[in-house]
N, C-alpha and C positions, 0 to 999 in steps of 0.2 A: 393574607395568606400571615400566619398569627407566625413571626418565631420566641422559640424559646429567647430566654437570657442565657450570654455564655459562660459555663461555667468553668475555672481552670483549676486545674487539682484535685479535679475530684470527681470522681466515683461517678458515673449516673445510671439513675435505676428508673426503669420504662417500665409500663405494662406490653408497652410491641411488642410480639412474636418474630425477635430476626433468626437468621442464619443462625445453623452451630457455626465455632470455630474448625470447622474440618474443611479444605477446599474440592471443593465443585471437578476442581482441573487449573494447575498452577503451571505456566507457561516460562521457561527458563532458560537460562540462553548462556548458563554454567558448558555445558555439555558445546557450546554453536563452536569453531571456530571468529576469530576475528571477520570480521565483513559488512558490508553496506545493509547485505539485508536479512530484516528484523526475524527473518521465518516464512513458515507459507503458512502459519496464521495469518500475519497481518499484512495491510498494507499501508506503509508511509508516505509522506506531506509533507515535503519535497523527499525522494529519497537521496537526493545526497546534503540532506541533511540531519542525515541518525544515521546511526551506528551501530551494531555492536562489536565492546571491546575488554576480552577481558570477565570475559562472562557480565556483563553487564550492558544498558540500551544506552545510545547517548545521544543527547540531541549535542549537535556539533554549534550548535548558534543561538543567538539570541537577536528572536526579532517573531516579530510577526504570525502565530497562527499554523508553527507547525500543530502537527501532530497524524501519533496510530493508531491507525481503523483494526478490529476485531475483525477476523469476515466469518470463524467456525463456532462463535457461535454468538446468537441475539437475546436480549430480554422482549422474553413474545407474549402475548397479553395474555397470561394467567395468572390470578387473587394466588398467585405467594410471593415469597418474601426473596432479599437476593443480596447480594453482597459481593464487591469487589476492594481491592487490598494492593500497594505497590507502597515500595523501599525507599526510597529518593534522597537523592543528597546533590548537592552544589559543585559545580567541578572549576568551577571561577572564583577564586578568591576575592576579588572585586567585582564581584555578579552585582549589582545594582538593585536597590534595597527601593524599590517600588512600586506604591498601593494601584502603578498604570500594569501588573505585570499576569499570569495567572498560571498554574501549576497544577493539573489537576484533571474530571472525567469531560469528556463530551455524550454525551447520554441519547437517546431517537433521536440517530443523524441522517439527513431527510434530504434528496435532493431538492433536483428539477423533476425529474423523467418518470418518476417510482420505480425508479433501481439502484438492484441491491451497489454494480458495481460505481453508479453515482453516486450514492448516503455513501461511501466509504473517501473516494477523493476528492469532490465535490460537497459534499451537503457539513449543513450544521447545525450542530447537535444545543443541548441543553446545556449549560452548564455547573461544576460542582466542586470545585476548592481552591483554592489561598494564593499572595498574594507573598511576593519576595519578601513583603516588609510585616508577616506577618496579620492579613487581613481574609477572613470568610469572607466567601463568592456563593454566592445560591442563585438563584431561578435571579442573577441583575439584583438581587442586595446586597451591599456587601457592611463587613460587620468585622472590629475591629479586636482580631483575639488576643493582642496584647502576649507576643508571641516572641522570640528575634532566634531567625530559624539557621544565625547567622555559622555556616562549621558544623552545621549537626548535622545525621544524617533521621529522616525519618521514615516515621512510619503512619502511610495517609490508610483511612477504610471509608469507605463510601459508605453506609448500608437502606438499604427499603424496604419497612413492613408496610403493608395490606393491615389500611384500620377496619375498622367498620360501615364506614359507607360509601367503600370500599374505591378510594383515594387508597397514595402511598403518606407513609411518613419518611423524610430522606433527613440522616442523619450523616453529617461527616465531621469524622476525629480523627485530631493532629495526634497520635501516641509517640512514644520514648522507642527506638527504635530497635532496640537492643528488651529492654523487661517489658515496652506493648502497654508502660501505664502511660493513659488519657491525659497528653496533659489541655489539650481543649480542643471543644467540640462543638457545633451550633447545629442547635433543626427546624424543621420547614411542614408544619402539618398539609393536609389536602393536596397534597402532587396528584393531579388527573397522571393514567397510567399510560396512557395516549405518548405522554412529555415523555418518558423515559422507553418505550415503547421500539424496537428496530436494535441497529447498529450500536456499536460505543465503543472510546476509545481516549488518550491520552492526547493531553493536549498542553504544550508548556506554549505560552502566547507577552511577549513585548510588543507593549504600542508605543508608538511609530513616533511618540517622542518619547520612547526613551534608544530605539536599536539605533544605529546607524540603518540606511540602504541600502546600499552598495551591497551587490551582489556577492562586490569580493571578501565583503566584509565580518570575517569567520570567528566568534570567541563561543566558546562552549560551555554550555550553560548547567544544568544539571544531565545526572543519569540515573540508572534505572533497576534496578530484579520485583524479584518475585511477587513477580504481578499474578492474581487469585480472585478467580471469581468463588462463589459463593451460593448456593438456594435452585430451585426448581426453580424457578424462574428464571433461569440461564437455559437456552431448548441448542443444544447443538443443531447444526447444520455444516458433517463437514464435507456436504456433495461445495461446499462456497469455497471449503480451505481451496491453494495455491498447490497445482500439482508440480515434482520436479523443476520437468518441464510443460512450459508455461505456454510456448507456442511451436505447434509443428510445420513444414511446409515443401510444397513438395513438385516434381516437373520427373516428364513422362521420354523420353528421346529414344526411337523403337523400342527399343528390351532392355533399356538402361532405366532407373530407378536413382533419382535422389534426388536427395529428402533434409530435410535444413529439421534441426531439432535445440531451441532457445530457450537457454535460461535465464535467472533470476540473478545479479550479481554478486553470487554467493564465489567465497574462499575455492578456487579449485585443486584440490590435494594432491596430491601426487598417485598416481593410478587410481583418478578417479575416469567413469565410464560411462556414457552415455548407451544403453543397447536396445538394437529392435527387435522387438515382439513381431509375430506373425498369427493368427486365430487360426486351426488346423483341423475340419472337422471337430468344431469344441474345446480343441485347444491348445494350450499359447505352449508355440513353435519361439525358443532364440533364432535369431538366421545373422546377426552381425551383432559390435562394437564397434564406436568409434570415439575419441578422444576429448577433450572438451579447448577449445579457444582461451586460452587464461583472461586476454584481455575482448570480445565480445560474444566470450558463453556459448558458442555451439558448438551443435557437435555433427558431421555432415556425413551421411550415407551416401556410399556409392554402389548399388546390386546389381550387379551386371544378368541380363538371361530375366528378368524377372517376365511375368506371364502377364497378360496384357488383354487376355480377353476375358481375363476373370474380375469383380466385384475382391477383393482383399483386405477384412478386417485388420489395424494394425497396433498397437499402441510403444512409447518411448518411455521408455523408465531410466531408470538413472542408479548402475548395478552401485548392489549392497545398498538399496539405502529402505527404509519400515513404512513409509509414504506407498499409502495404497492409494491413489489418488492418482492418477495418468493420464500421458496423453493421447488420448485415443483418437483411431479417425480411420477411411476407407482409401485405401491406396485401387480409384475407378478403373473400370477395366477401357478403355480405350477406344472411342466411337468408331464406325468402319468409315471405308471411303464414300459412304456412297447418303451419311447419315448429315444430317442436318448439326450441325453444332451454334450453343448461345454460350458469348461472349460476352460475360459484363466486365465495363471499364468499368474503374472507382480512380476518381484522383479526389487533390483538396480537400483532406480528411477536416479542420478544424474541429478541438477542441473543446469547441462551447457546448457539439449536440456528444457529446460520450455519453452510453460507450454507443449510441449509434443504433438504439433498441429496432424504431424504428425502418431506418435506412434497409439493418438486412435481415429484420423479414419480408423489406418488398426485393431486398437481389435472393431471396430463397425462390422466390414467389414464380422467379422469370426462371429453377432451374436448372441454371446453370451448366454448363460445365466446363469454361475456362475460364479464370479472374484473372483481368488486369491491372494491375495495380502500374495508373502511367506518371507518379507522382505527386508530391508534399503526401506524402503518406502522415510527415509532423506537421507544427509551426514552432517557430521558433519562438512565436508572440509565451509568452506570461500572466496573464495579469497580478497572480499572484505570487509569484516564487520571486520575479524572473528569470532571464537567462544569463546562461556565461559567456564569454570572448574570449577574445585574445591572449588574455590578462589572465581567466583564468587556473587556475594550476588542475595538468593538466585531469586526476582521477577527479576531481571534483566537476569536467567541462565533463567527462565520461560519463558520470554520475547523471548528470544531470540531460544531456541524449537519455541516455537509460529512461527517465520518467515520463517521460513522452517518448519514447521507439514499448516499452511495456504497456502503454494505455492503448496502443495501438494493438499490442499482439495479441493482446489478454480479449480486446471487444470483438476481433472480427476471427478468433482460434479455431472455434467450432467451424468454419467454412475456408477458413486457410486449412486445416489438416484432413477433408477428403475431397478435396478439389485443387487441378492442379493452377500455380498460376505463376507468373512473373512480376514477379516488382522490378521498376524503373524507380534513378532518382532523378529530380528535381532540387528548383532554387534553394524553397524553404526546409528541406528534407539536409539540408549543406548550409542552416543555419542562418541563410541571406536571400535576401529580392531583386530576384530576374535576372544582378549582369551575378554573376560566379565563374570562377577559373581563374583565365586570364594566365595563365602558365606555374598558378599557384601562387601568387603574390599577394602580399599582406597590403589591405585597402586603405586611402590615404587617409579616408574623412577620419572623424570623429570616430570615438566604439559606437558612442547611441544614436549613428546613422545608421536605421533597418537598412537601407537600399541605394549604397552606395557605387555612383554612379561611377568608380575608378576599375570595376569587377576587382577578381581574388577570391578571394576565402577567410569570413572573416575570424574565423579556430581554426587558424594557426596556428602552430607555436616551434 
């Protein structure tokens, strides 16, 4: 493939038709409270290493392959131009200046299982960006841009234009954050559309010879805002955007409904409520509201005198939210005493098969009446991002657990929303294999010992 020479501080004239500088969609965080959750349009890897603060997104570490992926828009297979841009600055005045770093986009993110949830959580993408040393990176090829990035907010822009042969010309521009003057750019031609199609996101990557691998070593790296997408190649997929409530699960005891609603780790503001609606004759009727636990991010409804003889369609939503994606489900009628009941038992849900689409299809094929999750809904092992331990600050440890728990919730949300269920905890749910408890003591083995022989809790604070 052919690389054009890099031109510094010059305007670039081209015959390619790039999209106009009018955003197709802007993702802004200035009206969002400070919180770990980047918003319902995004999934962050891993959750504990990102946050919204003072209207910007911040990456809280200088480590390998941290990223967030866009859910609600993808680059489709149409022959249209596209563009995306973001403003970026540094949080650490002593950030390593190295060619072995990366700040930029990942396009065409693909996982193992041909499923969009796998694509955004574990998928790998086609990279285009810049290093902290000012080196361009495009499709595995590096070019020195001779830019001093230290202390300067920058505007990064990627543009893609369709060529006559059906391939794409891709260009990365580094602009002055205020004047928008092009400081440097790099371009590559003859890029197959399949390389960039699918989910995209932004990545921060400090290679292993730059960062320290200790989970608890946390030095902030960069901030971002003004995330824009342009052009008709971006296809909206609003159904893939998160609802305000990610998971609902319920049980029926005699005539009492007990339903819990799981929110992501958002900031819980004063008077924030979740609402339970049921459908009656095609019309939604609000029947209950409840408060939200500020730590667990859950709201629990207890409804007496429930109609157990009929299937009832429901939805759970955040009060006063503009999000039209709701958590929906069916509270099924209770089987009669002489009816056969199908119970599905599920346990040991390792993340290597996330999002378990094939297994869930087989579970649905059994037409279960009741779901029994017997333990190990999550595992403490994480070969990508490591695990919290008893030395980890509490907030970070909680978010590390949320990152795993939300993958479980996201996978089983459709099943759990429409089938009664019971969930038990086992050892790995407690971040510890085999022996746990022992009156709540702290194991005396080294913290890297995954299965201490003396019991207790690894995560005790």
